[in-house]
All heavy atoms as a GROMACS GRO file, in nm:
protein
  613
    1MET      N    1   0.366   0.852   2.165
    1MET     CA    2   0.286   0.838   2.046
    1MET      C    3   0.305   0.961   1.954
    1MET      O    4   0.308   1.071   2.006
    1MET     CB    5   0.141   0.814   2.077
    1MET     CG    6   0.068   0.771   1.956
    1MET     SD    7  -0.096   0.710   1.950
    1MET     CE    8  -0.164   0.675   2.095
    2CYS      N    9   0.309   0.940   1.832
    2CYS     CA   10   0.330   1.049   1.735
    2CYS      C   11   0.202   1.128   1.716
    2CYS      O   12   0.090   1.071   1.716
    2CYS     CB   13   0.376   0.992   1.605
    2CYS     SG   14   0.408   1.114   1.476
    3GLU      N   15   0.211   1.260   1.701
    3GLU     CA   16   0.094   1.337   1.679
    3GLU      C   17   0.049   1.344   1.534
    3GLU      O   18  -0.059   1.400   1.504
    3GLU     CB   19   0.112   1.480   1.728
    3GLU     CG   20   0.130   1.493   1.878
    3GLU     CD   21   0.137   1.631   1.925
    3GLU    OE1   22   0.087   1.724   1.862
    3GLU    OE2   23   0.195   1.654   2.030
    4LYS      N   24   0.128   1.283   1.444
    4LYS     CA   25   0.094   1.281   1.305
    4LYS      C   26  -0.027   1.195   1.279
    4LYS      O   27  -0.041   1.084   1.339
    4LYS     CB   28   0.212   1.230   1.224
    4LYS     CG   29   0.199   1.251   1.080
    4LYS     CD   30   0.336   1.277   1.022
    4LYS     CE   31   0.315   1.329   0.881
    4LYS     NZ   32   0.387   1.443   0.851
    5LYS      N   33  -0.116   1.238   1.197
    5LYS     CA   34  -0.238   1.166   1.163
    5LYS      C   35  -0.215   1.099   1.025
    5LYS      O   36  -0.166   1.158   0.934
    5LYS     CB   37  -0.358   1.256   1.156
    5LYS     CG   38  -0.377   1.330   1.284
    5LYS     CD   39  -0.490   1.434   1.264
    5LYS     CE   40  -0.486   1.540   1.369
    5LYS     NZ   41  -0.566   1.655   1.334
    6TRP      N   42  -0.257   0.970   1.013
    6TRP     CA   43  -0.236   0.901   0.890
    6TRP      C   44  -0.375   0.854   0.830
    6TRP      O   45  -0.463   0.827   0.901
    6TRP     CB   46  -0.153   0.772   0.916
    6TRP     CG   47  -0.016   0.799   0.966
    6TRP    CD1   48   0.025   0.792   1.101
    6TRP    CD2   49   0.093   0.832   0.892
    6TRP    NE1   50   0.156   0.827   1.105
    6TRP    CE2   51   0.204   0.852   0.982
    6TRP    CE3   52   0.120   0.856   0.758
    6TRP    CZ2   53   0.333   0.887   0.944
    6TRP    CZ3   54   0.248   0.886   0.718
    6TRP    CH2   55   0.354   0.904   0.809
    7VAL      N   56  -0.370   0.844   0.699
    7VAL     CA   57  -0.488   0.791   0.629
    7VAL      C   58  -0.437   0.676   0.541
    7VAL      O   59  -0.342   0.695   0.466
    7VAL     CB   60  -0.549   0.899   0.539
    7VAL    CG1   61  -0.660   0.841   0.454
    7VAL    CG2   62  -0.599   1.014   0.622
    8ARG      N   63  -0.497   0.561   0.553
    8ARG     CA   64  -0.457   0.446   0.470
    8ARG      C   65  -0.546   0.420   0.352
    8ARG      O   66  -0.539   0.314   0.290
    8ARG     CB   67  -0.454   0.323   0.558
    8ARG     CG   68  -0.340   0.322   0.656
    8ARG     CD   69  -0.333   0.186   0.724
    8ARG     NE   70  -0.208   0.184   0.807
    8ARG     CZ   71  -0.103   0.107   0.780
    8ARG    NH1   72  -0.110   0.031   0.673
    8ARG    NH2   73   0.003   0.112   0.856
    9VAL      N   74  -0.636   0.506   0.326
    9VAL     CA   75  -0.727   0.496   0.212
    9VAL      C   76  -0.674   0.575   0.097
    9VAL      O   77  -0.623   0.687   0.119
    9VAL     CB   78  -0.871   0.538   0.251
    9VAL    CG1   79  -0.965   0.530   0.138
    9VAL    CG2   80  -0.919   0.466   0.370
   10THR      N   81  -0.688   0.525  -0.029
   10THR     CA   82  -0.644   0.601  -0.144
   10THR      C   83  -0.734   0.723  -0.158
   10THR      O   84  -0.851   0.730  -0.114
   10THR     CB   85  -0.650   0.526  -0.270
   10THR    OG1   86  -0.788   0.488  -0.302
   10THR    CG2   87  -0.565   0.395  -0.258
   11LEU      N   88  -0.680   0.829  -0.222
   11LEU     CA   89  -0.757   0.950  -0.242
   11LEU      C   90  -0.882   0.924  -0.329
   11LEU      O   91  -0.988   0.978  -0.302
   11LEU     CB   92  -0.672   1.057  -0.311
   11LEU     CG   93  -0.560   1.113  -0.225
   11LEU    CD1   94  -0.471   1.205  -0.308
   11LEU    CD2   95  -0.612   1.184  -0.107
   12THR      N   96  -0.868   0.835  -0.426
   12THR     CA   97  -0.982   0.804  -0.509
   12THR      C   98  -1.091   0.735  -0.429
   12THR      O   99  -1.205   0.774  -0.438
   12THR     CB  100  -0.937   0.708  -0.626
   12THR    OG1  101  -0.830   0.770  -0.699
   12THR    CG2  102  -1.053   0.672  -0.719
   13ARG      N  103  -1.053   0.635  -0.346
   13ARG     CA  104  -1.153   0.569  -0.267
   13ARG      C  105  -1.221   0.664  -0.166
   13ARG      O  106  -1.341   0.662  -0.141
   13ARG     CB  107  -1.092   0.452  -0.193
   13ARG     CG  108  -1.193   0.378  -0.110
   13ARG     CD  109  -1.133   0.248  -0.048
   13ARG     NE  110  -1.142   0.152  -0.150
   13ARG     CZ  111  -1.077   0.038  -0.146
   13ARG    NH1  112  -0.994   0.013  -0.049
   13ARG    NH2  113  -1.092  -0.054  -0.241
   14LEU      N  114  -1.140   0.749  -0.101
   14LEU     CA  115  -1.193   0.844  -0.006
   14LEU      C  116  -1.287   0.945  -0.076
   14LEU      O  117  -1.394   0.973  -0.019
   14LEU     CB  118  -1.080   0.914   0.063
   14LEU     CG  119  -1.111   1.012   0.178
   14LEU    CD1  120  -1.187   0.929   0.287
   14LEU    CD2  121  -0.988   1.066   0.242
   15SER      N  122  -1.252   0.988  -0.195
   15SER     CA  123  -1.333   1.083  -0.269
   15SER      C  124  -1.468   1.015  -0.304
   15SER      O  125  -1.573   1.081  -0.297
   15SER     CB  126  -1.267   1.130  -0.395
   15SER     OG  127  -1.147   1.205  -0.363
   16ARG      N  128  -1.464   0.893  -0.344
   16ARG     CA  129  -1.587   0.812  -0.373
   16ARG      C  130  -1.675   0.797  -0.252
   16ARG      O  131  -1.795   0.808  -0.260
   16ARG     CB  132  -1.553   0.681  -0.436
   16ARG     CG  133  -1.501   0.692  -0.576
   16ARG     CD  134  -1.468   0.552  -0.632
   16ARG     NE  135  -1.403   0.567  -0.763
   16ARG     CZ  136  -1.333   0.475  -0.825
   16ARG    NH1  137  -1.316   0.361  -0.763
   16ARG    NH2  138  -1.285   0.496  -0.938
   17GLN      N  139  -1.610   0.770  -0.135
   17GLN     CA  140  -1.688   0.758  -0.014
   17GLN      C  141  -1.754   0.893   0.017
   17GLN      O  142  -1.873   0.893   0.067
   17GLN     CB  143  -1.599   0.710   0.095
   17GLN     CG  144  -1.551   0.568   0.087
   17GLN     CD  145  -1.454   0.526   0.188
   17GLN    OE1  146  -1.408   0.608   0.266
   17GLN    NE2  147  -1.416   0.396   0.189
   18LEU      N  148  -1.684   0.997   0.002
   18LEU     CA  149  -1.744   1.132   0.031
   18LEU      C  150  -1.861   1.157  -0.066
   18LEU      O  151  -1.963   1.213  -0.030
   18LEU     CB  152  -1.640   1.239   0.017
   18LEU     CG  153  -1.538   1.244   0.133
   18LEU    CD1  154  -1.422   1.338   0.095
   18LEU    CD2  155  -1.606   1.286   0.263
   19GLU      N  156  -1.841   1.119  -0.192
   19GLU     CA  157  -1.946   1.135  -0.293
   19GLU      C  158  -2.073   1.056  -0.262
   19GLU      O  159  -2.180   1.103  -0.274
   19GLU     CB  160  -1.893   1.096  -0.431
   19GLU     CG  161  -1.989   1.134  -0.546
   19GLU     CD  162  -1.928   1.105  -0.682
   19GLU    OE1  163  -1.805   1.130  -0.700
   19GLU    OE2  164  -1.998   1.056  -0.773
   20ALA      N  165  -2.051   0.937  -0.202
   20ALA     CA  166  -2.162   0.852  -0.163
   20ALA      C  167  -2.244   0.917  -0.051
   20ALA      O  168  -2.357   0.891  -0.033
   20ALA     CB  169  -2.115   0.714  -0.121
   21GLN      N  170  -2.175   1.003   0.027
   21GLN     CA  171  -2.241   1.076   0.133
   21GLN      C  172  -2.297   1.212   0.091
   21GLN      O  173  -2.343   1.289   0.173
   21GLN     CB  174  -2.147   1.097   0.251
   21GLN     CG  175  -2.100   0.964   0.316
   21GLN     CD  176  -2.002   0.991   0.428
   21GLN    OE1  177  -1.986   1.099   0.476
   21GLN    NE2  178  -1.944   0.877   0.474
   22GLY      N  179  -2.283   1.240  -0.041
   22GLY     CA  180  -2.344   1.364  -0.091
   22GLY      C  181  -2.247   1.482  -0.118
   22GLY      O  182  -2.291   1.585  -0.152
   23TYR      N  183  -2.118   1.456  -0.097
   23TYR     CA  184  -2.015   1.561  -0.118
   23TYR      C  185  -1.948   1.536  -0.253
   23TYR      O  186  -1.912   1.424  -0.284
   23TYR     CB  187  -1.910   1.557  -0.008
   23TYR     CG  188  -1.964   1.578   0.131
   23TYR    CD1  189  -1.992   1.469   0.214
   23TYR    CD2  190  -1.995   1.705   0.177
   23TYR    CE1  191  -2.038   1.486   0.342
   23TYR    CE2  192  -2.043   1.724   0.302
   23TYR     CZ  193  -2.070   1.616   0.385
   23TYR     OH  194  -2.119   1.636   0.506
   24ARG      N  195  -1.936   1.636  -0.330
   24ARG     CA  196  -1.874   1.626  -0.456
   24ARG      C  197  -1.737   1.689  -0.450
   24ARG      O  198  -1.726   1.812  -0.448
   24ARG     CB  199  -1.955   1.692  -0.571
   24ARG     CG  200  -2.086   1.617  -0.599
   24ARG     CD  201  -2.152   1.678  -0.718
   24ARG     NE  202  -2.057   1.682  -0.824
   24ARG     CZ  203  -2.088   1.664  -0.952
   24ARG    NH1  204  -2.208   1.638  -0.986
   24ARG    NH2  205  -1.995   1.677  -1.045
   25VAL      N  206  -1.632   1.605  -0.450
   25VAL     CA  207  -1.497   1.654  -0.444
   25VAL      C  208  -1.407   1.571  -0.534
   25VAL      O  209  -1.436   1.454  -0.560
   25VAL     CB  210  -1.438   1.643  -0.299
   25VAL    CG1  211  -1.507   1.737  -0.204
   25VAL    CG2  212  -1.444   1.506  -0.244
   26THR      N  213  -1.304   1.632  -0.582
   26THR     CA  214  -1.205   1.567  -0.667
   26THR      C  215  -1.095   1.508  -0.577
   26THR      O  216  -1.085   1.537  -0.461
   26THR     CB  217  -1.140   1.660  -0.768
   26THR    OG1  218  -1.068   1.759  -0.702
   26THR    CG2  219  -1.251   1.725  -0.858
   27ASP      N  220  -1.015   1.424  -0.634
   27ASP     CA  221  -0.897   1.368  -0.562
   27ASP      C  222  -0.804   1.476  -0.511
   27ASP      O  223  -0.751   1.474  -0.404
   27ASP     CB  224  -0.820   1.270  -0.647
   27ASP     CG  225  -0.900   1.151  -0.687
   27ASP    OD1  226  -1.020   1.135  -0.641
   27ASP    OD2  227  -0.849   1.072  -0.768
   28LYS      N  228  -0.782   1.579  -0.601
   28LYS     CA  229  -0.696   1.689  -0.560
   28LYS      C  230  -0.750   1.770  -0.444
   28LYS      O  231  -0.681   1.808  -0.354
   28LYS     CB  232  -0.674   1.779  -0.681
   28LYS     CG  233  -0.586   1.719  -0.788
   28LYS     CD  234  -0.565   1.816  -0.904
   28LYS     CE  235  -0.483   1.753  -1.012
   28LYS     NZ  236  -0.451   1.846  -1.120
   29THR      N  237  -0.880   1.791  -0.444
   29THR     CA  238  -0.947   1.862  -0.336
   29THR      C  239  -0.934   1.787  -0.207
   29THR      O  240  -0.906   1.839  -0.099
   29THR     CB  241  -1.090   1.893  -0.369
   29THR    OG1  242  -1.099   1.969  -0.488
   29THR    CG2  243  -1.160   1.967  -0.251
   30THR      N  244  -0.957   1.653  -0.214
   30THR     CA  245  -0.946   1.566  -0.099
   30THR      C  246  -0.805   1.576  -0.045
   30THR      O  247  -0.790   1.584   0.077
   30THR     CB  248  -0.982   1.417  -0.133
   30THR    OG1  249  -1.115   1.420  -0.192
   30THR    CG2  250  -0.978   1.332  -0.014
   31ALA      N  251  -0.703   1.561  -0.129
   31ALA     CA  252  -0.569   1.570  -0.085
   31ALA      C  253  -0.532   1.708  -0.016
   31ALA      O  254  -0.470   1.707   0.091
   31ALA     CB  255  -0.472   1.555  -0.202
   32ARG      N  256  -0.586   1.809  -0.072
   32ARG     CA  257  -0.562   1.942  -0.012
   32ARG      C  258  -0.627   1.957   0.124
   32ARG      O  259  -0.567   2.003   0.221
   32ARG     CB  260  -0.610   2.056  -0.103
   32ARG     CG  261  -0.586   2.198  -0.050
   32ARG     CD  262  -0.637   2.308  -0.142
   32ARG     NE  263  -0.776   2.282  -0.189
   32ARG     CZ  264  -0.882   2.316  -0.112
   32ARG    NH1  265  -0.871   2.364   0.006
   32ARG    NH2  266  -1.005   2.296  -0.159
   33LEU      N  267  -0.752   1.910   0.133
   33LEU     CA  268  -0.824   1.916   0.262
   33LEU      C  269  -0.753   1.836   0.369
   33LEU      O  270  -0.737   1.874   0.483
   33LEU     CB  271  -0.967   1.871   0.244
   33LEU     CG  272  -1.058   1.964   0.163
   33LEU    CD1  273  -1.189   1.898   0.131
   33LEU    CD2  274  -1.075   2.096   0.235
   34LEU      N  275  -0.706   1.714   0.336
   34LEU     CA  276  -0.639   1.625   0.427
   34LEU      C  277  -0.510   1.693   0.476
   34LEU      O  278  -0.479   1.695   0.592
   34LEU     CB  279  -0.603   1.494   0.364
   34LEU     CG  280  -0.719   1.393   0.354
   34LEU    CD1  281  -0.677   1.274   0.269
   34LEU    CD2  282  -0.776   1.355   0.480
   35ARG      N  283  -0.436   1.747   0.379
   35ARG     CA  284  -0.311   1.816   0.414
   35ARG      C  285  -0.338   1.934   0.508
   35ARG      O  286  -0.268   1.957   0.608
   35ARG     CB  287  -0.239   1.862   0.288
   35ARG     CG  288  -0.095   1.914   0.309
   35ARG     CD  289  -0.022   1.943   0.177
   35ARG     NE  290  -0.097   2.027   0.088
   35ARG     CZ  291  -0.157   1.990  -0.025
   35ARG    NH1  292  -0.139   1.863  -0.067
   35ARG    NH2  293  -0.219   2.074  -0.102
   36ASP      N  294  -0.439   2.013   0.474
   36ASP     CA  295  -0.476   2.131   0.560
   36ASP      C  296  -0.518   2.086   0.705
   36ASP      O  297  -0.495   2.165   0.797
   36ASP     CB  298  -0.591   2.214   0.501
   36ASP     CG  299  -0.548   2.280   0.368
   36ASP    OD1  300  -0.426   2.286   0.342
   36ASP    OD2  301  -0.642   2.330   0.299
   37MET      N  302  -0.572   1.970   0.717
   37MET     CA  303  -0.610   1.917   0.852
   37MET      C  304  -0.499   1.840   0.917
   37MET      O  305  -0.516   1.794   1.029
   37MET     CB  306  -0.736   1.827   0.840
   37MET     CG  307  -0.860   1.904   0.798
   37MET     SD  308  -1.010   1.802   0.801
   37MET     CE  309  -0.979   1.682   0.672
   38GLY      N  310  -0.381   1.833   0.851
   38GLY     CA  311  -0.265   1.770   0.914
   38GLY      C  312  -0.258   1.618   0.894
   38GLY      O  313  -0.183   1.554   0.964
   39PHE      N  314  -0.326   1.570   0.801
   39PHE     CA  315  -0.321   1.425   0.768
   39PHE      C  316  -0.222   1.401   0.660
   39PHE      O  317  -0.196   1.484   0.574
   39PHE     CB  318  -0.461   1.375   0.717
   39PHE     CG  319  -0.558   1.352   0.833
   39PHE    CD1  320  -0.638   1.459   0.868
   39PHE    CD2  321  -0.575   1.232   0.893
   39PHE    CE1  322  -0.729   1.443   0.971
   39PHE    CE2  323  -0.668   1.213   0.994
   39PHE     CZ  324  -0.744   1.317   1.037
   40SER      N  325  -0.160   1.278   0.662
   40SER     CA  326  -0.072   1.236   0.560
   40SER      C  327  -0.119   1.101   0.508
   40SER      O  328  -0.179   1.022   0.580
   40SER     CB  329   0.069   1.216   0.612
   40SER     OG  330   0.121   1.344   0.652
   41LEU      N  331  -0.092   1.071   0.380
   41LEU     CA  332  -0.121   0.941   0.327
   41LEU      C  333  -0.014   0.842   0.364
   41LEU      O  334   0.102   0.877   0.371
   41LEU     CB  335  -0.132   0.948   0.170
   41LEU     CG  336  -0.248   1.028   0.116
   41LEU    CD1  337  -0.232   1.039  -0.033
   41LEU    CD2  338  -0.377   0.972   0.156
   42LYS      N  339  -0.061   0.722   0.398
   42LYS     CA  340   0.040   0.618   0.433
   42LYS      C  341   0.008   0.496   0.349
   42LYS      O  342  -0.095   0.434   0.362
   42LYS     CB  343   0.028   0.583   0.580
   42LYS     CG  344   0.132   0.483   0.628
   42LYS     CD  345   0.139   0.474   0.774
   42LYS     CE  346   0.248   0.376   0.810
   42LYS     NZ  347   0.275   0.373   0.949
   43ALA      N  348   0.104   0.459   0.269
   43ALA     CA  349   0.090   0.339   0.184
   43ALA      C  350   0.161   0.218   0.255
   43ALA      O  351   0.249   0.238   0.333
   43ALA     CB  352   0.155   0.363   0.049
   44ASN      N  353   0.112   0.105   0.223
   44ASN     CA  354   0.180  -0.018   0.275
   44ASN      C  355   0.319  -0.020   0.219
   44ASN      O  356   0.342   0.022   0.105
   44ASN     CB  357   0.101  -0.142   0.235
   44ASN     CG  358  -0.027  -0.154   0.307
   44ASN    OD1  359  -0.040  -0.102   0.420
   44ASN    ND2  360  -0.126  -0.219   0.248
   45ARG      N  361   0.406  -0.075   0.287
   45ARG     CA  362   0.549  -0.088   0.247
   45ARG      C  363   0.564  -0.154   0.113
   45ARG      O  364   0.645  -0.118   0.028
   45ARG     CB  365   0.628  -0.162   0.349
   45ARG     CG  366   0.765  -0.114   0.371
   45ARG     CD  367   0.825  -0.189   0.493
   45ARG     NE  368   0.814  -0.105   0.608
   45ARG     CZ  369   0.921  -0.040   0.662
   45ARG    NH1  370   1.041  -0.050   0.601
   45ARG    NH2  371   0.907   0.034   0.762
   46ARG      N  372   0.479  -0.255   0.086
   46ARG     CA  373   0.487  -0.330  -0.034
   46ARG      C  374   0.453  -0.242  -0.155
   46ARG      O  375   0.509  -0.257  -0.263
   46ARG     CB  376   0.385  -0.440  -0.023
   46ARG     CG  377   0.395  -0.544  -0.137
   46ARG     CD  378   0.301  -0.658  -0.108
   46ARG     NE  379   0.327  -0.763  -0.199
   46ARG     CZ  380   0.286  -0.887  -0.185
   46ARG    NH1  381   0.212  -0.917  -0.079
   46ARG    NH2  382   0.313  -0.980  -0.274
   47ARG      N  383   0.365  -0.144  -0.140
   47ARG     CA  384   0.333  -0.060  -0.249
   47ARG      C  385   0.441   0.044  -0.274
   47ARG      O  386   0.454   0.098  -0.384
   47ARG     CB  387   0.205   0.016  -0.222
   47ARG     CG  388   0.078  -0.071  -0.232
   47ARG     CD  389  -0.045   0.010  -0.224
   47ARG     NE  390  -0.159  -0.077  -0.237
   47ARG     CZ  391  -0.273  -0.039  -0.282
   47ARG    NH1  392  -0.291   0.083  -0.317
   47ARG    NH2  393  -0.370  -0.125  -0.290
   48GLN      N  394   0.519   0.071  -0.175
   48GLN     CA  395   0.625   0.172  -0.190
   48GLN      C  396   0.748   0.114  -0.256
   48GLN      O  397   0.825   0.190  -0.308
   48GLN     CB  398   0.668   0.221  -0.050
   48GLN     CG  399   0.558   0.300   0.022
   48GLN     CD  400   0.597   0.337   0.160
   48GLN    OE1  401   0.698   0.291   0.214
   48GLN    NE2  402   0.521   0.422   0.226
   49MET      N  403   0.758  -0.015  -0.272
   49MET     CA  404   0.871  -0.072  -0.337
   49MET      C  405   0.861  -0.048  -0.489
   49MET      O  406   0.758  -0.086  -0.550
   49MET     CB  407   0.874  -0.227  -0.318
   49MET     CG  408   0.909  -0.258  -0.172
   49MET     SD  409   0.915  -0.442  -0.144
   49MET     CE  410   1.030  -0.496  -0.262
   50GLU      N  411   0.960   0.012  -0.547
   50GLU     CA  412   0.950   0.044  -0.683
   50GLU      C  413   1.010  -0.062  -0.778
   50GLU      O  414   0.967  -0.084  -0.886
   50GLU     CB  415   1.026   0.180  -0.710
   50GLU     CG  416   0.954   0.297  -0.649
   50GLU     CD  417   1.021   0.431  -0.676
   50GLU    OE1  418   1.112   0.432  -0.767
   50GLU    OE2  419   0.992   0.527  -0.609
   51SER      N  420   1.116  -0.123  -0.730
   51SER     CA  421   1.180  -0.223  -0.812
   51SER      C  422   1.185  -0.354  -0.738
   51SER      O  423   1.179  -0.361  -0.617
   51SER     CB  424   1.322  -0.180  -0.851
   51SER     OG  425   1.399  -0.174  -0.734
   52ARG      N  426   1.195  -0.461  -0.818
   52ARG     CA  427   1.201  -0.602  -0.760
   52ARG      C  428   1.342  -0.618  -0.713
   52ARG      O  429   1.442  -0.583  -0.774
   52ARG     CB  430   1.163  -0.702  -0.859
   52ARG     CG  431   1.027  -0.676  -0.912
   52ARG     CD  432   0.966  -0.793  -0.973
   52ARG     NE  433   0.960  -0.900  -0.865
   52ARG     CZ  434   0.905  -1.015  -0.887
   52ARG    NH1  435   0.863  -1.049  -1.004
   52ARG    NH2  436   0.896  -1.101  -0.789
   53CYS      N  437   1.355  -0.685  -0.596
   53CYS     CA  438   1.484  -0.711  -0.537
   53CYS      C  439   1.534  -0.845  -0.589
   53CYS      O  440   1.469  -0.949  -0.577
   53CYS     CB  441   1.469  -0.713  -0.383
   53CYS     SG  442   1.620  -0.754  -0.298
   54ALA      N  443   1.654  -0.847  -0.644
   54ALA     CA  444   1.714  -0.970  -0.702
   54ALA      C  445   1.734  -1.074  -0.587
   54ALA      O  446   1.718  -1.190  -0.610
   54ALA     CB  447   1.845  -0.939  -0.764
   55GLU      N  448   1.770  -1.028  -0.467
   55GLU     CA  449   1.792  -1.119  -0.360
   55GLU      C  450   1.662  -1.186  -0.322
   55GLU      O  451   1.664  -1.308  -0.284
   55GLU     CB  452   1.848  -1.046  -0.242
   55GLU     CG  453   1.990  -1.000  -0.254
   55GLU     CD  454   2.040  -0.919  -0.137
   55GLU    OE1  455   1.965  -0.902  -0.041
   55GLU    OE2  456   2.155  -0.873  -0.144
   56ARG      N  457   1.551  -1.120  -0.330
   56ARG     CA  458   1.422  -1.176  -0.296
   56ARG      C  459   1.386  -1.288  -0.394
   56ARG      O  460   1.340  -1.393  -0.354
   56ARG     CB  461   1.319  -1.065  -0.297
   56ARG     CG  462   1.180  -1.113  -0.254
   56ARG     CD  463   1.082  -0.992  -0.254
   56ARG     NE  464   0.945  -1.038  -0.245
   56ARG     CZ  465   0.874  -1.039  -0.133
   56ARG    NH1  466   0.928  -1.001  -0.021
   56ARG    NH2  467   0.748  -1.080  -0.129
   57ASP      N  468   1.406  -1.260  -0.522
   57ASP     CA  469   1.384  -1.361  -0.622
   57ASP      C  470   1.469  -1.484  -0.601
   57ASP      O  471   1.424  -1.595  -0.615
   57ASP     CB  472   1.407  -1.304  -0.767
   57ASP     CG  473   1.299  -1.202  -0.805
   57ASP    OD1  474   1.188  -1.205  -0.746
   57ASP    OD2  475   1.336  -1.121  -0.897
   58GLU      N  476   1.593  -1.466  -0.568
   58GLU     CA  477   1.683  -1.573  -0.539
   58GLU      C  478   1.639  -1.653  -0.425
   58GLU      O  479   1.645  -1.781  -0.421
   58GLU     CB  480   1.823  -1.517  -0.510
   58GLU     CG  481   1.929  -1.622  -0.497
   58GLU     CD  482   2.066  -1.566  -0.474
   58GLU    OE1  483   2.092  -1.453  -0.518
   58GLU    OE2  484   2.147  -1.632  -0.409
   59GLN      N  485   1.584  -1.591  -0.318
   59GLN     CA  486   1.530  -1.661  -0.200
   59GLN      C  487   1.415  -1.748  -0.239
   59GLN      O  488   1.410  -1.867  -0.196
   59GLN     CB  489   1.486  -1.561  -0.094
   59GLN     CG  490   1.598  -1.490  -0.027
   59GLN     CD  491   1.547  -1.379   0.068
   59GLN    OE1  492   1.430  -1.344   0.057
   59GLN    NE2  493   1.637  -1.323   0.148
   60PHE      N  494   1.325  -1.700  -0.320
   60PHE     CA  495   1.213  -1.780  -0.363
   60PHE      C  496   1.253  -1.896  -0.454
   60PHE      O  497   1.198  -2.004  -0.440
   60PHE     CB  498   1.103  -1.693  -0.434
   60PHE     CG  499   1.020  -1.620  -0.333
   60PHE    CD1  500   1.035  -1.481  -0.319
   60PHE    CD2  501   0.920  -1.683  -0.259
   60PHE    CE1  502   0.959  -1.412  -0.223
   60PHE    CE2  503   0.840  -1.613  -0.170
   60PHE     CZ  504   0.862  -1.481  -0.152
   61ARG      N  505   1.351  -1.880  -0.534
   61ARG     CA  506   1.399  -1.988  -0.620
   61ARG      C  507   1.460  -2.097  -0.528
   61ARG      O  508   1.440  -2.217  -0.549
   61ARG     CB  509   1.503  -1.939  -0.723
   61ARG     CG  510   1.438  -1.871  -0.840
   61ARG     CD  511   1.538  -1.852  -0.953
   61ARG     NE  512   1.635  -1.751  -0.922
   61ARG     CZ  513   1.623  -1.619  -0.938
   61ARG    NH1  514   1.509  -1.576  -0.990
   61ARG    NH2  515   1.715  -1.538  -0.913
   62TYR      N  516   1.534  -2.054  -0.426
   62TYR     CA  517   1.594  -2.147  -0.329
   62TYR      C  518   1.488  -2.227  -0.256
   62TYR      O  519   1.494  -2.350  -0.244
   62TYR     CB  520   1.686  -2.074  -0.230
   62TYR     CG  521   1.741  -2.160  -0.122
   62TYR    CD1  522   1.849  -2.247  -0.151
   62TYR    CD2  523   1.685  -2.161   0.003
   62TYR    CE1  524   1.897  -2.328  -0.055
   62TYR    CE2  525   1.735  -2.244   0.103
   62TYR     CZ  526   1.841  -2.328   0.076
   62TYR     OH  527   1.893  -2.409   0.172
   63ILE      N  528   1.384  -2.155  -0.215
   63ILE     CA  529   1.271  -2.224  -0.142
   63ILE      C  530   1.206  -2.326  -0.235
   63ILE      O  531   1.176  -2.437  -0.190
   63ILE     CB  532   1.170  -2.122  -0.087
   63ILE    CG1  533   1.234  -2.036   0.023
   63ILE    CG2  534   1.041  -2.189  -0.039
   63ILE    CD1  535   1.157  -1.919   0.072
   64ALA      N  536   1.179  -2.289  -0.361
   64ALA     CA  537   1.117  -2.375  -0.458
   64ALA      C  538   1.200  -2.499  -0.480
   64ALA      O  539   1.156  -2.614  -0.487
   64ALA     CB  540   1.090  -2.301  -0.591
   65LEU      N  541   1.333  -2.480  -0.492
   65LEU     CA  542   1.428  -2.596  -0.507
   65LEU      C  543   1.423  -2.688  -0.383
   65LEU      O  544   1.416  -2.807  -0.402
   65LEU     CB  545   1.570  -2.541  -0.528
   65LEU     CG  546   1.678  -2.650  -0.539
   65LEU    CD1  547   1.656  -2.731  -0.663
   65LEU    CD2  548   1.815  -2.578  -0.542
   66GLN      N  549   1.421  -2.636  -0.263
   66GLN     CA  550   1.418  -2.714  -0.143
   66GLN      C  551   1.282  -2.793  -0.140
   66GLN      O  552   1.282  -2.908  -0.105
   66GLN     CB  553   1.425  -2.624  -0.021
   66GLN     CG  554   1.562  -2.557  -0.002
   66GLN     CD  555   1.670  -2.658   0.008
   66GLN    OE1  556   1.672  -2.757   0.077
   66GLN    NE2  557   1.777  -2.634  -0.071
   67LYS      N  558   1.173  -2.730  -0.184
   67LYS     CA  559   1.046  -2.800  -0.184
   67LYS      C  560   1.048  -2.918  -0.285
   67LYS      O  561   1.006  -3.027  -0.250
   67LYS     CB  562   0.936  -2.699  -0.228
   67LYS     CG  563   0.797  -2.761  -0.236
   67LYS     CD  564   0.698  -2.660  -0.284
   67LYS     CE  565   0.562  -2.719  -0.310
   67LYS     NZ  566   0.470  -2.626  -0.365
   68ARG      N  567   1.103  -2.895  -0.404
   68ARG     CA  568   1.115  -2.999  -0.501
   68ARG      C  569   1.200  -3.113  -0.451
   68ARG      O  570   1.164  -3.231  -0.464
   68ARG     CB  571   1.170  -2.947  -0.638
   68ARG     CG  572   1.063  -2.891  -0.730
   68ARG     CD  573   1.126  -2.849  -0.859
   68ARG     NE  574   1.176  -2.718  -0.814
   68ARG     CZ  575   1.261  -2.638  -0.886
   68ARG    NH1  576   1.310  -2.680  -0.995
   68ARG    NH2  577   1.299  -2.523  -0.843
   69ASN      N  578   1.315  -3.082  -0.390
   69ASN     CA  579   1.400  -3.186  -0.338
   69ASN      C  580   1.332  -3.263  -0.228
   69ASN      O  581   1.346  -3.388  -0.217
   69ASN     CB  582   1.531  -3.127  -0.280
   69ASN     CG  583   1.622  -3.074  -0.396
   69ASN    OD1  584   1.600  -3.110  -0.512
   69ASN    ND2  585   1.707  -2.985  -0.359
   70SER      N  586   1.261  -3.199  -0.147
   70SER     CA  587   1.188  -3.265  -0.033
   70SER      C  588   1.080  -3.355  -0.084
   70SER      O  589   1.069  -3.470  -0.037
   70SER     CB  590   1.131  -3.157   0.059
   70SER     OG  591   1.063  -3.217   0.163
   71LEU      N  592   1.004  -3.305  -0.182
   71LEU     CA  593   0.897  -3.382  -0.237
   71LEU      C  594   0.948  -3.508  -0.316
   71LEU      O  595   0.887  -3.615  -0.312
   71LEU     CB  596   0.806  -3.301  -0.329
   71LEU     CG  597   0.719  -3.196  -0.255
   71LEU    CD1  598   0.648  -3.107  -0.353
   71LEU    CD2  599   0.625  -3.263  -0.163
   72SER      N  600   1.057  -3.487  -0.385
   72SER     CA  601   1.112  -3.602  -0.464
   72SER      C  602   1.180  -3.706  -0.375
   72SER      O  603   1.182  -3.827  -0.411
   72SER     CB  604   1.212  -3.557  -0.569
   72SER     OG  605   1.324  -3.503  -0.507
   73GLY      N  606   1.222  -3.665  -0.256
   73GLY     CA  607   1.289  -3.758  -0.163
   73GLY      C  608   1.188  -3.829  -0.072
   73GLY      O  609   1.223  -3.923  -0.005
   74GLY      N  610   1.062  -3.791  -0.081
   74GLY     CA  611   0.959  -3.860  -0.005
   74GLY      C  612   0.949  -3.802   0.133
   74GLY      O  613   0.901  -3.851   0.225
   0.00000   0.00000   0.00000
């Protein structure tokens, strides 16, 4: 198992949760404190994708075509 610690909450949400508990911190302060404690932010893979994949769009068009053909054929 990896010794790296991960946080799956956004800095904004984490800062708001801390504020709800009575701590006043900014997103930057939260990021610095997490980094100092050895934590890293981990985003879902879907959020990390910057551009749309042309092959993915083509796959969905193919699936939609297959669905139409199937429905029209009964």
